[in-house]
C-alpha positions, 0 to 999 in steps of 0.5 A: 743236912741229912738225907731224905727219908726213903718215903720221901723219894721220888718215885723214880728214885724209890723204883730204883732202890726196889726190886718187884716181883709180878705174880698171880693172886686168886679172888675175885676177877674172873679168869683174867685175874687168875691167868694174868700176873698183875699182883706186884710185890715190892721190896725196898733193897736197902731195908728189905721192907715189902709191900704188896698190891693184888686188888686191881685187875691192871698191873699198872694200877696195883704197882702204884698201890704198892709203892704208896703202901711201901712208902707208908711201911718205910715210914713206920718201919725205917727211922733215920738219924734226926736230931730235935734241932732239925728244922722240919722239912719244907713239905712239913712246914708247907702243910702246917697252919697255925700249929696244926697239920693237915693232909689226908692219908691217901695223898702221896705227901702223906708217908713222908710226913709220917716218916718225918712224924715218927723221926721227930718222935724217936729223936725225942724219945717218944716225947709227944710234946718235945716232938711236937714243939720241934715239929712246930704243932701242938701234941694233940695235932701230932697225935691226931696226925698219927691216928690217921695211920693206926699203925703209927699210933700203935707204934707210939704206945708201943715205944712209950710203954717200953720207956715207962710212959703212960699210952695215949689215948 
């Protein structure tokens, strides 16, 4: 069994692997925002991948937003060893209904699912049909899922272009 993708770790496990910097940011929010360190920058120490949140007045709200953004960035930028013989995770299977995947991009499960889809695509050398077959969804459902995070869809087309495969729309 392979280790889980960092995007799929529990909040506590992921936070243990991160350094946190609290800082001030300018912008709307008045004096409170300019005087208090409510902005949060998280750095995943093993990979160096970062995420920031500063749009809220509450440090706790910004910490939650930064953690979610970090999960998405990890899903997009970190690939783990993955085989097309790997059985999809319980999480992935719980979100699939008759070769369709159902998840809202703001749901806590989204980054882990995105990481699994991208790991499968990388293992399939960015062949959508092969990855979709391994994940037990249709190729069009896999592409539709990736379009929920535009950077994931761009990554797919960049990798396909490097392999002289036609870009997807």
